Structure formats: C-alpha cells, structure tokens
C-alpha positions as CSV (number, residue, x, y, z in Angstrom):
1,M,22.5,11.6,-0.8
2,G,19.5,11.0,-3.0
3,K,16.0,9.8,-2.0
4,V,14.0,6.7,-3.0
5,I,10.3,7.2,-2.5
6,L,8.2,4.1,-1.8
7,F,4.4,4.4,-2.1
8,D,1.6,2.2,-0.9
9,Y,-1.1,2.1,-3.6
10,D,-4.6,1.1,-2.4
11,G,-5.7,3.7,0.1
12,T,-2.8,6.1,-0.6
13,I,-2.9,6.7,-4.4
14,L,-6.1,4.9,-5.4
15,N,-9.3,5.1,-3.4
16,S,-10.1,1.4,-3.6
17,M,-10.4,0.0,-0.1
18,D,-14.2,-0.3,-0.1
19,V,-13.9,-2.6,-3.1
20,V,-11.0,-4.5,-1.5
21,Y,-13.2,-5.2,1.5
22,K,-16.1,-6.4,-0.6
23,E,-13.8,-8.7,-2.6
24,Y,-12.4,-10.2,0.6
25,N,-15.8,-11.2,1.9
26,K,-16.6,-12.8,-1.5
27,I,-13.5,-14.9,-1.5
28,A,-13.4,-15.8,2.3
29,V,-15.8,-18.7,2.0
30,K,-13.7,-20.4,-0.7
31,Y,-10.6,-20.3,1.5
32,K,-12.5,-21.2,4.7
33,M,-11.7,-17.9,6.3
34,K,-13.8,-15.8,8.6
35,K,-15.8,-13.0,7.0
36,V,-15.3,-9.5,8.4
37,A,-18.5,-7.9,9.7
38,S,-17.7,-4.2,8.9
39,F,-15.5,-2.0,6.9
40,T,-14.0,-0.6,10.1
41,D,-13.1,-4.1,11.3
42,F,-11.5,-4.8,7.9
43,M,-9.4,-1.7,8.1
44,N,-8.2,-2.8,11.5
45,L,-6.6,-5.8,9.9
46,Y,-4.1,-3.3,8.5
47,D,-2.8,-2.5,11.9
48,T,-0.1,-5.1,11.0
49,N,0.9,-6.8,7.8
50,I,-2.3,-7.7,6.1
51,Y,-1.3,-11.3,5.3
52,D,-0.5,-11.9,9.0
53,S,-4.1,-10.8,9.6
54,F,-5.4,-13.1,6.9
55,F,-3.5,-16.1,8.4
56,K,-5.3,-15.3,11.7
57,L,-8.6,-15.4,9.9
58,G,-7.9,-18.9,8.7
59,L,-5.9,-18.6,5.4
60,D,-3.8,-21.7,4.8
61,K,-0.2,-20.5,4.3
62,N,0.2,-23.1,1.6
63,K,-2.5,-21.4,-0.4
64,T,-1.3,-17.9,-0.1
65,K,-0.3,-17.3,-3.7
66,E,-3.6,-18.7,-5.0
67,F,-5.5,-16.6,-2.5
68,I,-3.6,-13.4,-3.5
69,S,-4.5,-14.0,-7.2
70,D,-8.2,-14.8,-6.6
71,F,-8.6,-12.0,-4.1
72,R,-7.0,-9.2,-6.1
73,R,-7.4,-9.9,-9.8
74,P,-11.1,-8.9,-9.8
75,L,-9.9,-5.4,-9.0
76,I,-8.8,-5.1,-12.6
77,E,-12.5,-5.3,-13.7
78,A,-13.5,-2.8,-11.0
79,D,-10.7,-0.3,-11.8
80,D,-12.7,1.8,-14.2
81,K,-15.1,2.6,-11.4
82,L,-12.4,3.6,-9.0
83,H,-10.6,7.0,-8.8
84,L,-7.3,8.4,-7.6
85,F,-7.2,10.6,-4.5
86,D,-7.3,14.2,-5.6
87,K,-4.0,15.4,-7.2
88,M,-2.1,12.2,-6.3
89,D,-1.2,11.7,-10.0
90,E,0.3,15.2,-10.2
91,V,2.2,14.7,-6.9
92,V,3.7,11.4,-7.9
93,E,4.8,12.7,-11.2
94,K,6.4,15.8,-9.7
95,I,8.3,13.7,-7.1
96,S,9.4,11.3,-9.8
97,K,11.2,14.1,-11.7
98,K,13.6,14.5,-8.7
99,H,13.6,11.0,-7.1
100,L,13.1,7.3,-7.9
101,V,9.5,6.3,-7.2
102,I,8.5,2.7,-6.5
103,V,5.2,1.3,-5.4
104,I,5.2,-1.4,-2.7
105,T,1.9,-3.0,-2.2
106,S,0.1,-6.1,-0.9
107,N,-1.9,-6.1,-4.1
108,V,-0.9,-8.1,-7.1
109,T,1.8,-6.5,-9.2
110,E,-0.1,-6.9,-12.5
111,V,-3.2,-5.4,-11.0
112,V,-1.5,-2.3,-9.8
113,E,0.5,-1.9,-13.0
114,Y,-2.8,-2.1,-14.9
115,S,-4.4,0.5,-12.6
116,I,-1.4,2.9,-12.9
117,K,-1.7,2.7,-16.7
118,N,-5.5,3.0,-16.6
119,H,-5.4,6.1,-14.5
120,A,-2.4,7.6,-16.3
121,V,-0.2,7.8,-13.2
122,K,3.3,8.8,-14.5
123,G,6.6,8.4,-12.9
124,V,6.4,5.0,-11.2
125,S,9.5,3.1,-12.1
126,E,8.6,-0.3,-10.5
127,V,5.8,-2.1,-8.7
128,I,6.6,-4.8,-6.1
129,G,3.4,-6.6,-5.2
130,G,2.3,-9.2,-2.7
131,D,2.6,-11.9,-5.3
132,K,6.4,-11.3,-5.3
133,E,6.8,-11.0,-1.5
134,I,4.1,-10.8,1.2
135,S,6.4,-9.2,3.8
136,K,6.5,-5.4,3.4
137,V,9.6,-5.4,5.7
138,K,11.5,-7.7,3.3
139,K,10.4,-5.6,0.3
140,I,11.6,-2.4,1.8
141,K,14.8,-4.1,3.0
142,S,15.5,-5.1,-0.6
143,I,15.3,-1.5,-1.7
144,I,17.5,-0.3,1.1
145,E,20.1,-2.9,0.1
146,K,19.8,-1.9,-3.6
147,Y,20.2,1.8,-2.8
148,P,22.4,1.9,0.3
149,K,23.4,5.6,-0.2
150,S,19.9,6.8,-0.5
151,Q,17.3,8.0,2.0
152,I,14.3,5.7,1.8
153,Y,10.9,7.1,2.4
154,Y,7.7,5.1,2.7
155,V,4.4,6.8,2.1
156,G,1.3,4.9,3.4
157,D,-2.1,5.3,4.9
158,T,-2.3,2.5,7.6
159,K,-0.7,1.7,11.0
160,G,0.8,-1.4,9.4
161,D,2.5,0.7,6.7
162,I,4.1,2.9,9.4
163,V,5.1,0.1,11.8
164,E,6.7,-2.0,9.0
165,S,8.6,0.8,7.4
166,K,9.9,2.1,10.7
167,K,11.0,-1.4,11.7
168,I,13.3,-1.6,8.7
169,G,14.7,1.9,9.0
170,A,12.7,3.8,6.3
171,I,11.4,7.3,7.0
172,A,7.6,6.9,7.4
173,V,5.2,9.4,5.9
174,A,1.6,8.8,6.9
175,V,-1.3,10.2,4.9
176,T,-4.7,10.9,6.5
177,W,-6.9,10.6,3.4
178,G,-6.9,6.8,3.8
179,H,-8.8,4.9,6.5
180,H,-6.7,5.1,9.6
181,S,-7.0,8.0,12.0
182,K,-4.3,10.6,12.5
183,K,-4.0,9.5,16.1
184,K,-3.5,5.9,15.1
185,L,-0.9,6.9,12.5
186,S,0.9,9.1,15.1
187,D,0.9,6.4,17.7
188,A,2.4,4.1,15.2
189,G,5.5,6.4,15.1
190,A,5.1,8.2,11.7
191,D,7.9,10.6,11.1
192,Y,5.6,12.9,9.1
193,I,1.8,13.1,8.8
194,V,0.2,14.9,5.9
195,D,-3.5,15.9,5.4
196,K,-3.2,16.9,1.7
197,P,-1.3,15.3,-1.2
198,E,0.4,18.6,-2.0
199,E,2.1,18.5,1.4
200,L,4.1,15.5,0.3
201,L,6.0,17.8,-2.0
202,N,7.3,19.8,0.9
203,I,8.7,16.7,2.5
204,L,9.8,14.7,-0.5
205,C,11.1,17.3,-2.9
C-alpha cells in the first residue's frame, strides 16, 4: 500500500501567517466583518475550519468566493518577502521521490502555485485551494476516494488541520514550527508531532 502525502502550505511550508493576518484586517471592513485584535486571536481562528471562523466574524456566505480572492491574491505581491521554513523545500522534494505529494490549503490555488514556483519547491503534483472547495474535510475525502488503496497523511500546523484530517480518516502529522502549541496539537489528536522538518522523513519515507 502506497502513501499520499497532503501538505498544508501557509504556516507549514511557507512562513506567511503574519502577512495573512495583516491582509485579513485590511479586507475585513469591506466585507463588514469584525477585525481581529491580535495575531494570537487570529491564529485561534484556525482551531476549526478557517472559513467557519470567518462566517462567525460576519462573512456573508454568498460572498465567499469574492472574499477568498480579495483576501488572498495580495499574497502574490508579498511572496518575495516571505520565506520557506528551513529545509522544507528539501524535505518535500525527498518525500515526492517516493510518494505523491499534494498541497491542500485554504489559500487560493493560483497564489500557492505561484509561491511554489517562486520559491522553487519541487515535487508538488497538485494544489487544491479554498477557491475550489472551502471544506478541508471534503478535499481530503476526494483524495481518499481517488486513491482508495493508499495511506493518506495530512501534514499541518494548526488544531483545525488535525481535527479535520482525523475526522475523515487521514493520518494526522502536526508540525510545531507553525503557530499552534505542541499541547494544542496533541490535544487535537495528532498521530505524530514533529519539531523539525527532517523528522517528517522518518515518518513519511
């Protein structure tokens, strides 16, 4: 039985959440949403699916696609100032030589594809963004259905990543270099928790 490795992008491969937080507060007024007072409060929104959190902050569900585009596309302009977490490009490439690697993200597909190319991340076969489907559970489910004989792993940095991947039966791998604590990731039910990118190779290869 082979493996399919699903990666979150922002906060797991790319160190970008500070910029994501700033962009949210810029766009919130336009969509009549509540601003978030601190970066910590913003990261707490990722305890669940981020779009469920945005709906609670006032996002009109009928404007979700427009919001996703307005919120995320400025990240293309910011990408040159962002950087990958140390050695994540090497780790992703090594994993991809043995297993299929797919990025599942709440970000816009085009934005992440641009970032992957811009930072020369090799080995990602596909990106499935929030513009295609806002539910991470549904995105993971589609992969499970497409590769029914494979073990599906999801690598992410937030409680929401872990909860959603566990809910659908994927093996949840939590990374601690994002913005949720090791305790929060453990309490969410992570199957594995790693402190360094290289440790992913021991689990996934």
